[in-house]
N, C-alpha and C positions, 0 to 999 in steps of 0.2 A: 435383499430390499432395493425397492425401485426409485432412482434418482428422475425416472423419466425416462420418454423416448427417446435415439431409438432402443431397440432392444439389444442387450446383452448380456455380460455377470450383473449391468443392475437389474434385468429384470428379470431372471433365469435364476433357479436353485439350485444350487449346487450341490450334488453328492456327498457323502462322507469321506469317501474315497479322495475326491478328486479335493474337500478342504485341507485335508493332511498330506495330501503332493505338495501346496500350494503354499503349506504353513513349514514343510519341508525345505521348499525351495527357499521359502524367504530368508528361515535361518540361514542359509547355503550363503546367500547373496551378504545378507547382516556382517557374515564373518568377512566375506572378500571386503565389506567397505571397511569393517574395523583394521582390518591389513594393509588399506589406503591410508588410514589414519596413522596408523603406529608408523609405517614407513615414512609417512611427511615429516611424520614426528622427530622421527630419527634421524632422517637429514639434516633435518633445520631445529632442530632445538636449542642447536649451540648459537645459533644465531644473534640470539640476547644470554645475557649473564643469568645462570642461574638462580641466583640472589633474587631474580624476582621472584622464585616460588617459595623463599626463603621467608619473605618480611611482609606475606598477605596475609592477613588474620582475618580479612571484612568478609562480611556475608555477599552472597550473589542474588539473594533476596532484593527485591528492587522493592522502593519504598516509594510511596506515596507524596508528592510534592508538597511542600509546606503550605497550610492552608487550604487542601483541596478537598471536596465532598464528593458524595457518591452520586450527585447529579451535575458533578464539572465533567468534563472531557479528562479521559485520564492521560497524566503525564507522568510516568513511572522514572525514575533513577535506576540505573543499574549500576551493582556494586562490584568489584574487582574478584575473582575467585580465587581460591587458594590456590588453584592450580591452573597453569597453562595448559598443560594436556587437554585433550577431550575426547570426547565419547559420542556414539550416536545417543542421540536423546528422543528421538521418532523418527517414523518413518510411516507414510500413508503412499501403499502401489498397491496396483494391478494385474496380473498376467491374462488375464479372462476378456480385452477388448478385441471388438473383431474388426477384422481388415476395415480402412474408410470410417471406422468409427471416429468419431468428434463430440467431443464434451466442453461447454465452457465452464470455465471455472473462475466465477466473477464473487473477490474477496476470501479476505485472510484474516482471522481474528486470534489470539493468546492470552490464555490466563495463567494461574499458575498451575494449574490441572487440565485444563481441556485446549485443543487445537482445533479450530473451525474452521471448515474451508465449503466455499458456495460452489455446489454442482449443479447446474442446469437449472431443475425447480426445487432446489433442497438446500438444506443448510445443514451439515452434518458435524458432531462433537465427537473429537477420538480424545482417549487418554493420553496424557504425554508420558513420553516413556516407555511408549511401546513400541511393537512391529506391525501397524494396522494394513487392512484390506479391507475392502468393503461388505459389510457384514460385523464388522468389530464397532461400531460407532455406541459410546455412552448414550447420543442420544442423536433423533433426525426430525428435522423439522419441516414438513413438506407442502409448498405451500400450491394453489391449482394449477398455475402456469410457473413459466423460466422466471428467473431472477432477471432482471431489468434494469437495476440501479441498485449501487452500493454506497456507503461511505468507511474510510480505513479508523474513523476515529471512534473510541469506545468510553463508557463513562466509570466514572470512579468506582460503580458496582457491577463493573463488566457486562455492560448492556449494550447494543448497536441495531441499526435498522435498517432496513433494503425494501427497494421497491419491486415488485414482481406483476404478472400479468394474469387477467382475471381468467382465464385458460390457455390449456396448451393446445388449442386453434393456432395456424400460421400466421393469422389475420390478428389474432385477440392483442388488444389494446394494453399500456404499460399504465395502469389505473389502479392500483395499492399499493399502501406503504405497510411495512410491520416492524414492530420495536420490540426486541426479546434479548433473554439471557445467554449469555454466552457458556454461563457452569451449568446449564441445567438443559437448557433448548427449548424454554418455557417460553411462550408470545406473549406478553405483555398484553397488545392489543396489536389491531388490524385496520384500517381504512383505506376506503374508496378514495382516490384524487380523482380530481377534475384532469382532463384533456384538452388538448386543443389543434388543432389542423396545423400543419404545416405552414407557416408565414399568415396564418390568421389567429391573432390573439385573442379573438370575441367567440371562435366555433367551439361545439362541444360533442364531438362525432360519437354518436355509440357503436357504429359498425365500418371505420374506415382506420385503416392500418397505419396512414400516413400521420403521422402527428409529432408535435413540436416535443425534443426529447426531455423528458423529465429527469429531474436529479433530487438526492436527497442528501442530509447531512444531522448533525449534531452539536449544540452546544449547550451552555447552559441552563438544565433543565427543561430543552427545548427539541425538538425532531424538525428540522424546516424542510421544505419541499418546495420546488421550482416545476411548473409543467409547463411553461411557456408564454402562456395566456397570463400567468399571474402565479402567486407564490403563498403557501398555507403554512401555519404552523401548530404544532400539538404539544400539547403537557406530556413529560414523561411518563410520571407514575400513574395519569387518568387516561391519555390518550385524546382528551377533551380536546376541541379546536380552541387555539386562543387568538390569533386573528387572520383574515383572510385578504390578498390583495390584487386587484385586476391592473394589467397593464394596460395602456391606450395609443393609438395612433400604430405606427408601423415599427414599435418597440415590442422586446420579448425578455421574461426572466429567461435566462439562458443557462444558469448553474447557481448553485450556494454552495459557498466554503464554510465551515465551520472550526471547531477547536475552541481557541479561549474567546471568540466573537464571532459573531455571524456576515458576512461580506455578501451579496447577492449580482450576479453579473448581468447586465443586461443589453442587448445587442440589440440594434436600430438599423433598420432596411431602410437604404432611401431612392426616390424613385430618379430617373436618370441615368441609371448606368445598368450593365445586361444584372440579371436578378441570381446570377450562380455565380458572380465574380464578388471577389472580396473587397473592391473596390465601392461596392453598396453598401459595405455596413460599418459602423463604428459603434464603441463598446462604451457603455459607464459600470462605474462597480459601485453598488450603495452599501454602506454601511447600515444596519436593522438591530433597533431593540429587539431580541429576539422573543419576549415577552409579551410586546404589544406591537411591534409590525411599525413601529413608526420609525422613518427613515432620519437619522444622525447625520450623515454628509454623503455626497456623491463626487464622487473622481468622474473625468472623464477625458478618454483615451483619443490622444492625438489620430486624426486622420489618417489615416494609411494604415494603421495599426492592424495587423491580420489577426492577432488571437490575443486574449489575455487570458492568464491563469493566474492563481492565488497560492502560492507556497505560504503564505502565513498570513491569519487572521490579525492577531493580536501577538506583537507588531504588523500592523498590516504590509505586507509584501506582494508586490504585482511582479509576474514575470508577462514580458512584453515583447511579442514579435513584431516587430518594423521591417524587414526584408526579406529576403529566400533563404536565409541561411537558419531556419528556427530562430530562436527565441535572441533577440537582439542585447536587453537590458532589461535589468531589475529597478523597478519604482519601489522605496521605501516612501512610506508615508508617514504621518503624524497624525494626532487624534482628531485633526479637522479636515483629514482627506488631503491635504496639503502637500507636496514633493517634499520629503529631507533632502532625500540625497536621488542621483541616480547613477550605477552600476553598467558599465557598459562591458557589454562581453567581449568585446573587440574583434570584432569578424570572426566569431568563431573561436577564438584563442581561449577562451573558457567554455565550459561546455554545462547548460540549463536544461536537465532534463524532467520535462513534465509529459505524461502520458496521452497519448493521441488518443481525441474525440474518436470511436468508434461505436460500439454498441453500448457504450457506458458513460453519461456524461458523469466523469468527478472533476472537477474544475481546481480541485488542492491537492492533487497526487502528482507531486514534484518529489521523485523520490530521492534525489541526488542536489535538493535546494535546503539542505536544512536550517533551520533560524530559530536564533538561541542567544540567551548573552547579551543582547544588543549586537549583534551580529549575526552576515548570512556568509554560508560558507560553499564554494565553487568548485568543481575539478577541473583543473587544464585538461584542453583534448589529448589524447596519446602521443608520444613522440612518433616521429615517420617511422622510424626504425620497427620494424615489424617482428624481426628477430630479435632485439632487446627494449622492448616498449618500457617508457616509464611517463610519469605526469606528476604533478604535485596539485596538494588545495589549497585553497587562500583563502582567509577569513577578511571579509569586507567589512566596516565599520555602519551601522543603518544611520547614525549621526550625520557624517559627513563623506561617504563614498569610498575612505578611505581604506587601503589595504592594511593589514593587522599581521596575523603568523603566516607564515607559510611552511606549507609539511611537504618535503620533497618523499616521493615514492623509493629514490635510488633504481638502478637499472633492473631489469627484467624483473620488474614489479608495478604495479598501479595500485593507485587509492581510490576507492570509490564510498562517498559521506554517505552515510545511512540517516541517522538520527541524533539529537541533540540529547541529552542525558545530565540534566542540573548541568553544572557549567562545561561539561564535557562533550567533546562533536564524537560519534560512534563511527568508524569507517569499517570498510573491507581494506583488508591488503592481498591482492591477489597475485599468485606468482604465475608468469609463463615458462617457466623453465623444468616446471615437473619435479624438480629436486628441491627446492626451498618452499616452506608448506605457505600456505594461506595463513591470513591471520585476523580474527576479530579486534579490533585495537581500539585503544581509546585517546583520543587526542586533547592536547590542554591549551586551549587559547589563551591563557595568560602566559605560561612559561614555553610552549612550544615542544613540551616533553609528549612522548608518544611511549604509550604502556600498552601491554599486551593484554588481552584477555585470555585468548586461547589459541592456539594453532590446529589447523585443520588440512586433511585431503578431502577430494572430493571423487569419488569413482568417474568414469568417464560419462554413464547415463546422467548425472547431475551437475556435470559442467558448464552445461549451459545454462544453470540458473544462476549465473554470477551476472548475466546480463540483467542488469538491473530494472531498466526500462521496459521489458517487456516479460519480468516474472515477478513476482510478491515477495519482499526479502523484508522482514521484521526481525528487533532484535525485543524480547520482552523474558521477565524474569530469569533473567541469566540463561536461556537459550537463544540460538540467529536459525532464523528458521529462512528456507527457500519455499516457494510455491507456486505450480505451474499454473498460469491461466487460462490455459487450455491444455487437454490431455488426447493427445490423439491415437488411434487403434496402429497396428502393422501396416506396412506396405502392401504386402502381398497376404492374400487370402491361403488360411490355414498353418500359418506362423503363428508361433506363441514367441511374445517378449514381453519382459516386463515394463509398465508404463510408472513410471516413479511422479508420483502427485505433489506430496510435500517430503521436502527432509527437514530432522533438525539438529543440531549441535550444540552440545553443552560441554562443562568442564568432566574432566573424569572425578573433579574433588563430588561430585555431587552422586556421583556412584556409588563410591566408596565407604561415602561418612564422613570425609574429612571435615573438620571444623573447616567453617567458611566465614 
């Protein structure tokens, strides 16, 4: 099945004998990974009391948040599984990529039945609980050109949106939006969106590849798109345009953040400074009513700010880069866009990870800055001891900016926050000594208690997946998924090697049928 050029496994048919060879090879690799997991568990399962397994009877099936509807953005609450022993929950891999091949893999989403991954100009849906390769898709949604924008947000009925180009031509514009169902791959609707030339908010070129980067997000009942020269919004159910705005002067709509609310970033270029200098830019953030397009409030960032990202829209939290060391502070805003508290990252003592803007403009993708329960969580930078790294996670009160609970990793381990889940913080506990297992844990901001969900080990080819800012990492329906944002073929022509695209881990209780 084709994911689009260049030619490879994705565009070539495979003979039955080769399919059998690959399946046998995948079974062998699956067994090897299982051994890694079991070995890690054997080495580290005694780190915490065995009583943790004995009193855990709650379901691993996540529940929708109270009052959450089908058109709201999904906020699932994960429950502690019955067993901390893990097993392979899903894998997606291939061994037929050619030397020099490279595939963009923008976006990864999961439901209780499907793991969906963007690949070039397609989104493919694969059944969870399987060891899959290209050709094993439950569904495949193919677009006329490559995916050029996406959002991590998913609705209560498992739907999301992407942007895609109108053709496969090298100079094709990113000028289409599609809203689709993750469970069955059904495209609900698609629309052509406006485009604007770089630095020109009024232009609408038909054949000019130099366009302002568009973005897409979803919020309550609404799909919103920014395209440089303005913003458009569409109704989720019917795809009808709800509103459209145009920018004026030297400003442009430069990204949309969704979830519980809709915030639009605006960048303005000023004369008298070099056009390619950050000094010529200032930023604003507008809170917008998603159904009417009315601006509720506007926050203007200080002059000299180099970048603004949006870890959370409700409550509004901005990540601001005002120096040479990445993000320097977090700003907690109130319901009128006024600054409630400023949380300083202390010259890099705390790390705020927001994904770089390259081919995809996603301004609310800050994978290690979770917000919830009136707090924002940050990890410290790792210790300087490369042989025995350690760090901690700290909560900050959004009303005061004061620290709350601190969670220590301990020696030879580091903690990476993932997301909030109900009143808890989900985090990865990563091991550096290859002895202690890694783990998915829950951190309680009220008590400071750490509770393991499950322990796991990773094969060598998957260890880079734990670099959260350059891979997709998500927890959904009791499973932990790691996904590549780019797939690369072997270094030398004629070599065969397995390329791991997505790896899912779950509690062994799901496979054994243990009550949860």
